[in-house]
N, C-alpha and C positions, 0 to 999 in steps of 0.2 A: 587430419582434423584434430583440433585441440580439445582439451578437457574443459568441462564446465561444471558449475555447481549451482543448484537452485533448491531452496527449501522454503516452505510456507508454514507458518505457525498461526493457528486460528484461535481467536477468543470471541466466540459468538459471531456477529457479522463483521468483526474486524480481523484482518489478516496481515501479518507481518511477513513480507517477502524478502528472503535473504538470498543473495547471489554473490558471485565472485566480485561484482562491481560495487556492492554495498547493500543497503537496506532500503526498502520502500514500504509503503503501507497502502492498504486498500480496504474499502468497506462495501458491503452489498449482500446480495443473496445469490443463490445458485443461478447462474446464467446471466447475471448483470452486476458489474462492479464499477466503482469509481475509485481512483487512487492517485498516488504520487510515486513515480519511479525513483530509483536510486540517484538520479541526477536532479531530482526536484521538479520534474516535468509532470503536470497532471494529465491523466488519461481516463478513458472510459472503455470498458469492454463488455461485449455481449456475445453469447454463444450457446449452442445446444447441439448435442449429438456429434461432437467431434469438430464442428465448424465454429470458428472464433473470429469476431470482428474487434479490432482494437483501433482506437482513434485518439491521437494526442489532442488535448484541449488547448485553446489559445493561451499563450503566456508571453510575458515580456522576454525577449531574447538575451538581454544583457545578463552576464554572469551574476552580478550582485542582486538582480531583481527576481531571481527564481525563488520559488517557495522553499523556505528552510526546512528540509526534510527531517533532520534530526530534532529540531524544535517541535515540530508537529508530532513526531513519534513519541517524544518525551511527554508531551501534553496528553496524548491519547493513552499512553501507558499509565500515567498518573490517574487519569479518570477511571480506567479499568481497575486499577488497584483499589481505589477508593470505593468503587461500586462493589467489588468483591468483598472488601472488609465490611461494608454496610450490610451485604447480603448474609454474612456469617452471624450477625447479631441476632 
């Protein structure tokens, strides 16, 4: 069995998911999240008590039409930074 790496960094309801394949982002509350994986494919998850359901959401299959993950991550990161700076005032 090969090695793997997975780490999540949370900022309120936003979670940055880091893995060997890249970075994804998700938002939600405990038990229910919606996000974009490292390949740019949207998904929704729900779970409780050790049971988890994950479903990919419909998306266009062409490589160029997938959601640009890094662009979304940069936009949400900028929004979090601005909100944090405003909260410090």
